[in-house]
MARFI-852545 format. One line per 3 residues: number of its first residue (from 1); their letters; for each residue x negated, y negated, z negated of N, C-alpha, C. Coordinates in nm, 2 decimals, padded with zeros to 4 digits. Atoms other than C-alpha are relative to their C-alpha. Layout:
REM MARFI-852545
NUM = a = X,Y,Z,X,Y,Z,X,Y,Z; ...
END
This chain:
REM MARFI-852545
1 = mas = 00.01,00.16,00.06,02.47,-00.65,-00.20,00.12,-00.05,-00.10; -00.10,00.02,00.12,02.62,-00.77,-00.53,00.14,-00.11,00.06; -00.11,00.08,-00.05,02.98,-00.93,-00.48,-00.01,-00.10,-00.10
4 = ate = -00.04,00.13,00.07,03.07,-01.26,-00.60,-00.02,-00.02,-00.16; -00.01,-00.03,00.14,03.14,-01.13,-00.93,-00.08,00.06,-00.08; 00.10,-00.05,00.05,02.84,-00.93,-00.99,-00.11,-00.11,-00.04
7 = rtt = 00.11,00.07,00.00,02.56,-01.07,-01.15,-00.16,00.07,00.03; 00.09,-00.07,-00.05,02.23,-01.00,-00.98,-00.12,00.05,-00.12; 00.07,-00.05,00.09,02.01,-00.84,-01.24,-00.19,00.01,00.00
10 = qla = 00.15,-00.02,-00.03,01.65,-00.82,-01.09,-00.04,-00.06,00.11; 00.06,00.06,-00.04,01.41,-01.01,-00.95,-00.10,00.04,00.12; 00.10,-00.07,-00.10,01.23,-00.88,-00.60,-00.11,-00.09,00.05
13 = fay = 00.13,00.05,-00.06,00.88,-00.94,-00.52,-00.06,00.07,00.09; 00.13,-00.06,-00.06,00.63,-00.80,-00.27,-00.10,-00.05,-00.02; 00.13,00.01,00.06,00.30,-00.77,-00.39,-00.11,00.06,00.09
16 = kss = 00.12,-00.04,-00.05,-00.04,-00.74,-00.24,-00.09,-00.06,-00.11; 00.07,00.08,00.09,-00.34,-00.76,-00.47,-00.11,-00.09,00.06; 00.09,00.11,-00.05,-00.57,-01.06,-00.41,00.01,-00.14,-00.12
19 = klg = 00.01,00.11,00.09,-00.65,-01.36,-00.62,00.15,-00.08,00.00; -00.14,00.08,00.00,-00.32,-01.56,-00.49,00.11,00.10,-00.03; -00.11,-00.09,00.02,-00.12,-01.24,-00.49,00.03,00.01,-00.16
22 = drl = -00.01,00.00,00.16,-00.19,-01.22,-00.87,00.05,-00.13,-00.07; -00.07,00.12,00.05,-00.09,-01.55,-00.93,00.14,-00.01,00.03; -00.18,00.01,-00.07,00.25,-01.55,-00.72,00.04,00.14,-00.10
25 = llq = -00.09,-00.11,00.05,00.32,-01.20,-00.90,00.02,-00.07,-00.17; 00.00,00.02,00.09,00.24,-01.38,-01.23,00.13,-00.14,-00.04; -00.09,00.09,-00.03,00.47,-01.66,-01.12,00.13,00.06,-00.01
28 = aaa = -00.14,-00.08,-00.04,00.76,-01.43,-01.00,00.04,00.06,-00.11; -00.06,-00.08,00.15,00.75,-01.24,-01.38,00.03,-00.11,-00.09; -00.03,00.10,00.08,00.76,-01.61,-01.55,00.15,-00.06,00.05
31 = lag = -00.13,00.06,-00.02,01.08,-01.69,-01.34,00.08,00.10,-00.02; -00.11,-00.12,00.04,01.23,-01.34,-01.37,00.03,-00.03,-00.16; -00.02,00.02,00.15,01.18,-01.41,-01.73,00.10,-00.11,-00.06
34 = slg = -00.06,00.10,00.04,01.31,-01.75,-01.76,00.15,00.04,00.08; -00.10,-00.06,-00.03,01.61,-01.61,-01.56,00.09,00.09,-00.08; -00.06,-00.15,00.05,01.68,-01.31,-01.80,00.02,00.12,00.11
37 = mel = -00.01,-00.11,-00.07,01.61,-01.08,-01.51,-00.12,00.09,-00.04; 00.14,-00.12,00.01,01.36,-00.76,-01.46,-00.04,-00.03,00.14; 00.06,-00.01,-00.13,01.13,-00.80,-01.20,-00.05,00.15,00.04
40 = avv = 00.00,-00.15,-00.07,01.12,-00.54,-00.95,-00.14,-00.02,00.12; 00.12,00.01,-00.07,00.78,-00.54,-00.76,00.00,00.14,00.10; 00.02,-00.11,-00.08,00.76,-00.37,-00.43,-00.15,00.02,00.07
43 = vpf = 00.13,00.00,-00.07,00.42,-00.28,-00.28,00.01,00.08,00.15; -00.04,-00.09,-00.16,00.49,-00.22,00.11,-00.14,00.08,00.03; 00.07,-00.11,-00.04,00.30,00.07,00.23,00.04,00.03,00.17
46 = vlp = -00.07,-00.03,-00.14,00.33,00.03,00.62,-00.10,00.13,00.06; 00.06,-00.14,-00.06,00.27,00.38,00.79,-00.07,-00.05,00.13; 00.10,00.01,-00.09,-00.01,00.38,01.03,00.04,00.07,00.12
49 = adg = -00.04,-00.02,-00.12,00.03,00.42,01.37,-00.07,00.14,00.05; 00.07,-00.12,-00.03,-00.07,00.77,01.52,-00.17,-00.05,00.07; 00.15,00.02,-00.05,-00.46,00.75,01.64,-00.10,-00.03,-00.10
52 = pgc = 00.08,00.03,00.12,-00.76,00.66,01.50,00.06,-00.14,-00.10; -00.05,00.12,00.09,-00.76,00.44,01.21,-00.15,-00.05,00.02; 00.11,00.05,00.00,-01.08,00.25,01.10,-00.10,00.06,-00.02
55 = cgi = 00.14,-00.03,00.05,-01.43,00.36,01.10,00.02,00.19,00.09; -00.01,-00.11,-00.06,-01.33,00.68,01.33,00.09,00.09,-00.10; -00.09,-00.12,00.10,-01.11,00.84,01.05,00.13,00.01,00.06
58 = rgr = -00.18,-00.03,-00.11,-00.80,00.98,01.21,00.11,00.05,-00.11; -00.10,-00.07,00.06,-00.46,01.11,01.12,00.05,-00.03,-00.17; -00.06,-00.03,00.12,-00.35,01.23,00.78,-00.09,-00.09,-00.10
61 = rwr = 00.05,00.02,00.08,-00.65,01.14,00.61,-00.04,-00.18,00.00; -00.05,00.12,-00.03,-00.64,00.77,00.74,00.10,-00.06,-00.08; -00.12,00.01,00.06,-00.29,00.76,00.58,00.00,00.03,-00.16
64 = dml = 00.05,-00.03,00.12,-00.42,00.91,00.27,-00.09,-00.13,-00.08; 00.05,00.09,00.04,-00.65,00.65,00.23,00.05,-00.14,-00.04; -00.08,00.09,00.04,-00.44,00.36,00.29,00.15,00.00,-00.12
67 = rqv = -00.11,-00.05,00.08,-00.16,00.50,00.06,-00.09,00.00,-00.13; 00.09,00.04,00.11,-00.45,00.49,-00.21,00.01,-00.13,-00.05; -00.01,00.18,-00.01,-00.49,00.12,-00.16,00.14,-00.03,-00.06
70 = aee = -00.16,00.03,00.02,-00.11,00.08,-00.20,00.00,00.04,-00.16; -00.01,-00.05,00.15,-00.11,00.28,-00.54,-00.11,-00.07,-00.11; 00.07,00.09,00.06,-00.42,00.09,-00.67,00.06,-00.14,-00.02
73 = dae = -00.08,00.15,00.00,-00.24,-00.24,-00.60,00.10,00.03,-00.08; -00.12,-00.02,00.15,00.09,-00.10,-00.82,-00.06,00.01,-00.08; 00.04,-00.02,00.14,-00.13,00.00,-01.07,-00.09,-00.13,-00.08
76 = lar = 00.03,00.12,00.06,-00.30,-00.34,-01.09,00.12,-00.11,-00.05; -00.15,00.08,00.04,00.07,-00.50,-01.09,00.04,00.04,-00.14; -00.07,-00.06,00.14,00.16,-00.27,-01.38,-00.10,-00.07,-00.09
79 = rll = 00.07,00.05,00.10,-00.16,-00.40,-01.57,00.02,-00.17,-00.01; -00.01,00.12,00.03,-00.11,-00.77,-01.50,00.14,-00.04,-00.08; -00.14,00.01,00.06,00.26,-00.72,-01.60,00.01,00.03,-00.12
82 = det = 00.00,-00.04,00.16,00.20,-00.56,-01.92,-00.04,-00.08,-00.07; 00.04,00.14,00.06,00.05,-00.88,-02.05,00.13,-00.12,-00.02; -00.09,00.14,00.00,00.39,-01.08,-01.97,00.11,00.03,-00.11
85 = gvp = -00.12,-00.05,00.11,00.64,-00.90,-02.19,00.15,-00.01,00.07; -00.16,00.00,-00.09,00.92,-00.94,-01.89,-00.02,00.14,00.03; -00.04,-00.15,-00.06,01.08,-00.60,-01.81,-00.03,00.00,00.14
88 = ytv = 00.04,-00.03,-00.16,00.95,-00.47,-01.46,00.01,00.14,00.04; 00.06,-00.15,-00.05,00.91,-00.17,-01.24,-00.04,-00.08,00.13; 00.11,00.02,-00.12,00.67,-00.14,-00.98,00.01,00.12,00.07
91 = avn = -00.01,-00.13,-00.08,00.72,00.09,-00.68,-00.10,-00.02,00.16; 00.08,00.00,-00.13,00.52,00.19,-00.37,00.11,00.02,00.08; -00.11,-00.04,-00.07,00.78,00.19,-00.08,-00.09,00.01,00.16
94 = egs = 00.04,00.00,-00.11,00.70,00.27,00.27,00.11,-00.02,00.11; -00.11,00.02,-00.09,00.82,00.20,00.63,-00.05,-00.06,00.12; 00.10,00.05,-00.14,00.72,00.04,00.96,-00.03,-00.11,-00.01
97 = svp = 00.08,00.11,00.00,00.64,-00.28,00.88,00.08,-00.07,-00.16; 00.02,00.06,00.13,00.62,-00.51,00.57,00.17,-00.10,-00.01; -00.16,00.10,00.00,00.98,-00.73,00.67,00.12,00.13,-00.04
100 = eiv = -00.12,-00.10,00.02,01.16,-00.40,00.68,-00.01,00.06,-00.13; 00.02,-00.07,00.13,01.01,-00.25,00.35,00.04,-00.11,-00.10; -00.05,00.10,00.13,01.11,-00.58,00.14,00.16,-00.03,00.05
103 = erf = -00.19,00.05,-00.04,01.48,-00.63,00.33,00.05,00.14,-00.05; -00.06,-00.08,00.06,01.56,-00.30,00.23,-00.02,00.03,-00.16; 00.00,00.02,00.13,01.41,-00.31,-00.10,00.13,-00.07,-00.09
106 = ale = -00.11,00.09,00.05,01.61,-00.61,-00.19,00.15,00.05,00.04; -00.13,-00.09,-00.05,01.94,-00.45,-00.03,00.03,00.10,-00.09; -00.02,-00.14,00.05,01.90,-00.12,-00.20,00.07,-00.02,-00.16
109 = aar = -00.06,-00.01,00.11,01.98,-00.25,-00.53,00.08,-00.16,-00.05; -00.06,00.11,00.01,02.15,-00.60,-00.48,-00.11,-00.12,-00.07; 00.16,00.10,00.05,01.77,-00.78,-00.56,00.05,-00.09,00.03
112 = qla = 00.03,00.13,-00.07,01.77,-01.14,-00.53,-00.18,-00.01,00.04; 00.18,00.01,-00.05,01.42,-01.22,-00.36,-00.08,-00.14,-00.03; 00.10,00.12,00.02,01.13,-01.43,-00.45,-00.10,00.03,00.09
115 = lpq = 00.07,-00.04,-00.09,00.91,-01.52,-00.18,-00.09,-00.15,00.01; 00.11,00.10,00.01,00.59,-01.73,-00.13,00.04,-00.09,00.09; -00.03,00.12,-00.07,00.62,-02.06,00.02,-00.10,00.01,00.15
118 = aas = 00.06,-00.01,-00.09,00.35,-01.98,00.25,-00.09,00.12,00.03; 00.09,-00.13,-00.04,00.20,-01.65,00.42,-00.13,00.06,-00.05; 00.16,-00.02,-00.01,-00.18,-01.71,00.40,-00.03,00.07,-00.18
121 = gtv = 00.00,-00.08,00.14,-00.29,-01.46,00.10,00.08,00.08,-00.02; -00.11,-00.09,00.07,-00.01,-01.26,00.08,00.03,00.11,00.11; -00.02,-00.13,-00.05,00.14,-00.94,00.17,00.04,-00.02,00.17
124 = ftr = -00.07,00.09,-00.12,00.31,-01.17,00.50,-00.07,-00.04,00.09; 00.04,00.05,-00.11,00.21,-01.26,00.79,00.11,-00.14,00.02; -00.10,00.10,-00.03,00.40,-01.63,00.89,00.10,00.07,00.08
127 = sal = -00.17,-00.01,-00.05,00.65,-01.48,01.13,00.07,00.13,-00.10; -00.07,-00.09,00.12,00.73,-01.16,00.86,00.07,-00.08,-00.11; -00.09,00.14,00.09,00.79,-01.45,00.60,00.12,-00.04,00.06
130 = rrv = -00.09,00.10,-00.08,00.99,-01.64,00.85,00.14,00.10,00.02; -00.13,-00.11,00.00,01.23,-01.30,00.92,00.03,00.03,-00.12; -00.08,-00.02,00.10,01.27,-01.19,00.58,00.06,-00.11,-00.05
133 = rrr = -00.07,00.13,00.04,01.36,-01.56,00.47,00.15,00.02,00.07; -00.16,00.00,-00.06,01.63,-01.55,00.74,00.08,00.14,00.00; -00.10,-00.13,00.00,01.78,-01.20,00.69,00.01,00.05,-00.13
136 = apg = -00.04,-00.01,00.16,01.75,-01.20,00.31,00.10,-00.02,-00.03; -00.13,00.03,00.07,02.06,-01.14,00.10,-00.01,-00.11,-00.08; 00.02,00.08,00.12,02.16,-01.40,-00.10,-00.11,-00.15,00.02
139 = tvl = 00.10,00.08,00.02,01.95,-01.70,-00.21,-00.15,00.04,00.03; 00.12,-00.06,00.04,01.59,-01.66,-00.20,-00.07,-00.14,-00.08; 00.08,00.11,00.08,01.37,-01.85,-00.44,-00.16,00.02,00.06
142 = sla = 00.11,00.02,-00.07,01.05,-01.97,-00.34,-00.12,00.00,-00.11; 00.12,00.03,00.06,00.68,-01.97,-00.50,-00.07,-00.05,00.05; 00.15,00.06,-00.04,00.41,-02.18,-00.47,-00.14,00.03,-00.07
145 = ass = 00.15,-00.04,00.03,00.08,-02.09,-00.52,-00.06,-00.12,-00.10; 00.06,00.13,00.06,-00.05,-02.31,-00.81,-00.14,00.03,00.03; 00.10,00.01,00.00,-00.41,-02.39,-00.83,-00.11,00.01,-00.10
148 = a = 00.03,-00.07,00.11,-00.46,-02.25,-01.15,-00.10,00.12,00.01
END
């Protein structure tokens, strides 16, 4: 975590591809740009539990399919952000839960966190969003989904 005299230079945002996710990503980019920060995007990849996945697909094949979806989300985020002119990084990080991944991502480089005001349509469930807000280092900036 950054000390009181250090300036946080990255704004962290957790992304999942959806119409709302795309709008929030662009809003986070605009916020990062207005603050003179780099946008650091994490695409959470929650490791699936052992056992059958969807449609009878099991084990490594199921994990590989889910990882591919996360990689596609990361690529879409890069394409959307290329048009903003805001410096950014995009990473797919894995872990046991979305809150654990996002908290670790924010802490690892003393990033300031931007979170959606509501969980619906985002990478978060309501309880996961509350947990991350409670445990986030420093001030959390809220992003409201615009109707545009």
